[in-house]
Each structure stands twice: as C-alpha cells, then as structure tokens.
C-alpha positions as CSV (number, residue, x, y, z in Angstrom):
1,M,116.6,-76.4,-175.4
2,T,118.7,-79.5,-174.7
3,W,117.3,-83.1,-174.4
4,R,118.2,-83.0,-170.7
5,Q,116.2,-79.9,-170.1
6,L,113.2,-81.4,-171.9
7,R,113.5,-84.6,-169.8
8,V,113.6,-82.5,-166.6
9,L,110.6,-80.5,-167.7
10,I,108.6,-83.7,-168.5
11,Q,109.6,-85.4,-165.2
12,H,108.4,-82.5,-163.2
13,L,105.0,-82.2,-164.8
14,P,102.1,-82.8,-162.5
15,P,100.7,-86.4,-162.6
16,E,97.3,-85.2,-163.9
17,S,98.8,-83.3,-166.8
18,A,97.9,-84.4,-170.4
19,T,101.5,-85.4,-171.1
20,M,101.8,-87.6,-168.0
21,T,98.4,-89.2,-168.7
22,S,99.4,-89.9,-172.3
23,I,102.7,-91.6,-171.1
24,R,100.7,-93.7,-168.6
25,N,98.1,-94.7,-171.2
26,A,100.9,-95.8,-173.7
27,M,102.4,-98.2,-171.2
28,S,101.9,-101.9,-171.5
29,P,100.4,-103.8,-168.5
30,E,103.9,-105.3,-167.7
31,E,105.6,-101.8,-167.7
32,Y,102.8,-100.4,-165.5
33,E,103.2,-103.3,-163.0
34,V,107.0,-102.6,-162.9
35,Q,106.4,-98.9,-162.3
36,A,103.9,-99.7,-159.6
37,R,106.4,-102.0,-157.8
38,K,109.3,-99.5,-158.1
39,G,107.3,-96.4,-157.3
40,R,108.7,-94.2,-154.6
41,P,106.1,-91.6,-153.6
42,E,108.3,-90.2,-150.9
43,E,110.5,-88.7,-153.7
44,G,107.6,-86.9,-155.3
45,Q,105.9,-83.6,-154.5
46,W,102.4,-83.5,-153.2
47,S,100.1,-80.5,-152.9
48,M,98.5,-79.6,-149.5
49,T,95.3,-81.3,-150.8
50,E,97.1,-84.6,-151.4
51,Q,98.7,-84.4,-148.0
52,L,95.3,-83.8,-146.4
53,L,93.8,-86.7,-148.4
54,A,96.6,-89.0,-147.2
55,G,95.9,-88.0,-143.6
56,I,92.2,-88.7,-144.0
57,T,93.1,-92.1,-145.6
58,D,95.3,-93.0,-142.7
59,S,92.6,-92.0,-140.2
60,L,90.0,-94.1,-142.0
61,H,92.4,-97.1,-142.0
62,Q,93.0,-96.7,-138.3
63,L,89.3,-96.4,-137.5
64,E,88.6,-99.5,-139.6
65,Y,91.3,-101.4,-137.7
66,I,89.9,-100.3,-134.3
67,L,86.4,-101.2,-135.4
68,V,87.4,-104.7,-136.4
69,V,89.5,-105.3,-133.3
70,T,86.9,-104.1,-130.8
71,N,84.0,-105.9,-132.5
72,G,85.8,-109.1,-133.0
73,D,85.1,-112.1,-130.9
74,G,88.8,-112.6,-130.2
75,K,88.9,-116.1,-131.5
76,G,90.1,-115.3,-135.0
77,R,93.3,-114.0,-136.3
78,K,93.9,-110.4,-135.2
79,P,94.4,-108.0,-138.2
80,K,97.7,-106.2,-138.7
81,R,97.8,-102.5,-137.7
82,P,97.6,-100.5,-140.9
83,E,100.7,-98.8,-142.3
84,P,100.5,-95.1,-142.9
85,M,100.4,-94.0,-146.6
86,R,103.9,-93.2,-147.9
87,R,104.5,-89.5,-148.3
88,P,106.9,-87.3,-150.2
89,G,110.1,-86.6,-148.2
90,V,109.4,-89.3,-145.7
91,A,111.3,-92.6,-146.0
92,P,109.4,-95.8,-145.0
93,K,109.9,-96.7,-141.3
94,K,112.1,-99.6,-140.5
95,A,111.2,-101.6,-137.5
96,E,113.9,-101.5,-134.9
97,G,114.1,-103.8,-131.9
98,L,114.9,-102.8,-128.4
99,T,118.7,-102.6,-127.8
100,D,120.4,-104.1,-124.7
101,R,121.2,-100.6,-123.5
102,G,117.6,-99.5,-124.0
103,A,116.3,-102.5,-122.2
104,E,118.5,-101.8,-119.2
105,T,117.3,-98.2,-119.1
106,L,113.7,-99.3,-119.3
107,F,114.3,-101.9,-116.5
108,R,115.8,-99.2,-114.3
109,L,112.9,-96.8,-114.9
110,I,110.3,-99.4,-114.2
111,N,112.0,-100.3,-111.0
112,G,112.2,-96.8,-109.7
113,G,115.7,-96.0,-110.8
114,S,116.9,-93.0,-112.9
115,A,117.5,-93.1,-116.6
116,A,121.1,-91.9,-116.3
C-alpha cells in the first residue's frame, strides 16, 4: 500500500471512528480552532440520520426565530433570520440583489403587464 492510498483511507474514515477521534484528541487548541474555521461540511458525506438531524435543527431554529419575533414587543432589535445548517454537496448561498432587468419585469407584473 502506498502512502497516498493510506492517506485516502484515513481521510474517508467516518468522523466517529477511533482513528479520527484519536487525531482530533491529539490536536492542540490552536489547530482545532483553525480546523473549525476552515471546515467545509458541504464537501463531506453525511448519512441519512445526519441529514434528518440537520433538518430538525433548522426547523427548531426557525421555530425559535418565529417565537421571538411574534412574542417580542417590537421595540427592540429584531433578530436575524437563522441560516440553514451547511450540508454536504450544497455550497453556502450568496445573497444576490435584484437586477435592473428583474426589477423591470417585477414592475410590469405588478402593474398588470406580461413578464415577456
């Protein structure tokens, strides 16, 4: 077995494996912080259970947001809408503004025109 093959095998071990746990436990706090900042969960692989847990987490964050907004007195600062948990294979969403063409189309639709 080549060193490359060994590296690929280790990289594709599940996060809960004894080897990956040992690697994490051997990291210094500084290394762990760097890994946490540079982490890209969208490049990993999740099981169906992890996908379902992420969906539940997103739902709970949305419910908490709705509860705070509806029960607030409106005088304080409004909380930010929660971002969905990042998932494997899904890049983070980038906010895009309304283009001039999109604004014109929207204006026509609102005023009873066609979108064409």
